[in-house]
C-alpha positions in Angstrom: 48.8 -17.5 -66.7 48.5 -20.0 -63.9 51.4 -22.4 -63.5 51.1 -25.7 -61.6 53.5 -28.0 -59.7 53.1 -31.0 -57.5 54.2 -31.0 -53.8 56.7 -33.8 -53.1 55.4 -34.4 -49.6 51.6 -34.3 -49.8 51.3 -35.1 -53.6 48.8 -32.3 -54.2 48.8 -30.0 -57.1 49.6 -26.3 -56.3 49.6 -23.2 -58.4 51.0 -19.7 -58.7 50.3 -17.0 -61.2 52.8 -15.2 -63.3 52.8 -12.7 -66.2 55.5 -14.5 -68.1 54.6 -16.3 -71.3 57.4 -18.8 -71.6 60.0 -20.6 -69.5 62.9 -18.3 -70.5 61.1 -15.2 -69.1 60.2 -17.2 -66.0 63.9 -18.2 -65.6 64.9 -14.5 -65.7 62.2 -13.6 -63.2 62.6 -16.4 -60.7 65.7 -18.4 -61.5 66.3 -22.0 -62.7 64.6 -23.5 -59.6 61.4 -22.4 -58.0 61.0 -22.4 -54.3 57.3 -22.4 -53.3 55.7 -23.2 -50.0 52.9 -25.7 -50.2 49.7 -24.1 -48.9 48.4 -27.5 -47.7 51.3 -29.1 -45.8 53.6 -26.1 -45.4 56.7 -27.7 -46.9 58.9 -25.6 -49.2 59.4 -27.5 -52.4 62.1 -26.7 -55.0 61.1 -27.5 -58.5 63.1 -27.2 -61.7 61.4 -25.0 -64.3 60.8 -28.0 -66.6 58.7 -29.6 -63.9 56.2 -26.7 -63.9 53.2 -26.9 -66.3 50.6 -24.4 -67.4 46.8 -24.8 -67.7 44.3 -22.4 -69.3 42.9 -19.8 -66.9 39.3 -20.6 -66.4 38.5 -17.0 -65.2 39.3 -15.6 -68.6 37.0 -18.2 -70.2 34.2 -17.3 -67.7 34.6 -13.6 -68.3 34.5 -14.2 -72.1 31.2 -16.1 -71.7 29.7 -13.4 -69.5 30.8 -10.7 -72.0 29.4 -12.7 -74.9 26.0 -13.2 -73.3 25.9 -9.5 -72.2 26.6 -8.2 -75.8 24.1 -10.6 -77.3 21.4 -9.5 -74.8 22.1 -5.8 -75.6 21.9 -6.5 -79.3 18.6 -8.4 -78.9 17.1 -5.5 -76.8 18.2 -3.0 -79.5 16.5 -5.0 -82.2 13.3 -5.2 -80.1 13.2 -1.5 -79.1 14.4 0.3 -82.2 13.0 -0.3 -85.7 15.9 -0.6 -88.1 16.1 -0.8 -91.8 16.1 -4.4 -93.2 19.8 -4.2 -94.0 20.7 -3.2 -90.4 18.4 -5.9 -89.0 20.1 -8.5 -91.2 23.6 -7.3 -89.9 22.4 -7.6 -86.3 21.1 -11.1 -86.9 24.5 -12.0 -88.3 26.4 -10.4 -85.4 24.4 -12.0 -82.5 25.7 -15.6 -83.2 29.2 -14.1 -83.4 28.9 -12.8 -79.9 28.2 -16.3 -78.6 31.6 -17.4 -80.1 33.5 -15.0 -77.7 33.9 -17.7 -75.0 35.2 -20.2 -77.5 37.7 -17.7 -78.8 38.9 -16.8 -75.3 39.3 -20.5 -74.5 41.3 -21.1 -77.6 43.6 -18.2 -76.8 44.2 -19.3 -73.2 44.7 -23.0 -74.4 47.2 -21.9 -77.0 49.2 -19.9 -74.5 49.3 -22.8 -72.0 50.2 -25.2 -74.8 53.1 -23.1 -76.0 54.4 -22.8 -72.5 54.3 -26.5 -71.9 56.0 -27.4 -75.2 59.1 -25.3 -74.6 61.7 -26.8 -72.2 64.9 -25.4 -70.9 68.2 -27.2 -71.3 70.4 -27.4 -68.2 
């Protein structure tokens, strides 16, 4: 998941990646305050964990879209090259629209993870 914070000197949004799924795990991994160097201005900013927010990872959504289009293309080529029984053909026609929902499902999962991270705050 990608976590974002604002630099206090240049007012730009910066990010870092972590494998933690909530603020409590991030606190155990990095402590109560995060010290990150701004890649734009070079200042080291200390941020409390509650001032860090998450956004859905767009790479996962893009990979889900590519995978969905690839699977749908393979299924369409299978239908065109091989003659199936009518029942199998019907199942393939039902499955092809389902493969186009893979990007939507990956977006919902990433959005839910980011939303659950942002809702949970740590008391001092």
